C-alpha positions as CSV (number, residue, x, y, z in Angstrom):
1,M,104.5,134.8,183.5
2,G,102.1,133.6,181.0
3,Q,102.3,131.4,177.9
4,Y,103.2,134.2,175.5
5,F,104.2,137.3,177.6
6,Y,107.2,137.5,179.9
7,S,108.9,140.2,182.0
8,F,112.4,140.4,183.4
9,R,110.9,142.5,186.3
10,E,109.5,139.2,187.6
11,V,112.8,137.3,187.5
12,P,115.3,137.6,190.3
13,F,119.0,138.3,189.6
14,N,121.6,135.6,189.9
15,D,125.1,136.8,190.8
16,I,127.2,134.5,188.6
17,E,130.6,136.0,189.4
18,E,132.1,139.2,190.7
19,G,130.5,142.2,189.0
20,V,128.1,140.1,186.8
21,R,124.4,139.8,187.5
22,V,122.0,137.9,185.3
23,K,118.3,137.3,184.9
24,T,117.5,134.2,182.8
25,V,114.2,133.2,181.2
26,D,113.8,129.8,179.7
27,I,111.0,129.6,177.2
28,P,110.4,126.8,174.6
29,N,113.5,126.5,172.4
30,V,115.1,129.8,173.5
31,E,117.1,131.1,176.5
32,L,116.9,134.9,177.1
33,R,119.2,136.7,179.5
34,Y,119.3,140.3,180.9
35,M,122.8,141.0,182.1
36,E,124.4,143.8,184.2
37,F,128.1,144.2,184.3
38,A,129.7,146.5,187.0
39,P,132.4,149.0,186.0
40,G,135.8,147.3,185.8
41,T,134.4,143.8,185.3
42,T,136.4,141.2,183.5
43,I,134.5,138.4,181.7
44,P,137.0,135.5,181.5
45,I,137.6,133.5,178.3
46,H,134.9,130.8,177.9
47,T,132.7,129.0,175.4
48,H,129.1,127.9,175.1
49,S,127.8,124.8,173.2
50,E,125.2,127.0,171.5
51,T,125.3,130.2,169.4
52,V,124.7,133.3,171.5
53,V,123.6,136.8,170.2
54,T,124.1,139.7,172.6
55,M,122.9,143.3,172.2
56,I,124.3,146.2,174.3
57,L,121.5,148.3,175.8
58,E,123.6,150.7,177.9
59,G,127.3,151.5,178.3
60,K,130.3,150.3,176.4
61,M,132.8,147.5,176.7
62,E,135.6,145.8,174.8
63,F,134.6,142.3,173.7
64,T,136.6,139.6,171.9
65,V,135.0,136.8,169.8
66,G,137.6,134.4,168.5
67,V,140.5,136.6,167.4
68,E,138.3,139.7,166.6
69,I,138.3,142.5,169.3
70,K,135.8,145.4,169.2
71,Q,134.5,148.2,171.4
72,V,130.8,147.7,171.6
73,S,128.2,150.2,172.8
74,Q,124.5,150.9,173.0
75,G,122.7,149.5,169.9
76,D,125.6,147.2,168.9
77,F,125.1,143.5,168.8
78,F,127.5,140.6,168.3
79,V,127.2,136.9,167.6
80,V,129.3,134.2,169.4
81,P,129.2,131.0,167.3
82,A,128.9,127.7,169.3
83,N,132.2,126.5,170.9
84,T,134.0,129.8,170.1
85,E,136.2,131.4,172.8
86,H,135.0,134.9,173.9
87,C,135.7,137.4,176.7
88,G,135.4,141.0,177.5
89,F,135.8,143.8,180.0
90,T,134.0,146.9,181.1
91,Q,135.7,150.1,181.8
92,E,134.4,152.9,184.0
93,E,130.7,152.5,183.4
94,R,128.1,149.9,184.0
95,V,127.0,147.8,181.0
96,I,123.5,146.4,180.4
97,A,122.9,143.8,177.7
98,V,120.5,141.2,176.6
99,S,121.4,137.9,175.0
100,W,119.4,135.1,173.5
101,S,120.3,131.6,172.3
102,S,118.5,128.7,170.8
103,K,118.1,125.5,172.8
104,I,117.5,123.5,169.6
105,K,120.5,121.5,168.8
106,S,121.3,120.9,165.2
């Protein structure tokens, strides 16, 4: 990868838990993730110290941010504020998503 151009094709998957595979690219001030969720995968309740924006590229899933629950699908995106509990689950189809977060602390 160069200074300005990157490709997830050059990044290996990391299996972070059952049914969840992630490719992560750290660039100055930003972390970008390509994620694949297998059908029937549960994403347990967790938090991050940074705000994360996620966009669904393929499939659909139910996702909870704080107390709001929504079915998200291709083209939808959602914001998880820093230190906010969130979780989700896929149903009968695979979900592909990308997310990005700032590494700049305010």
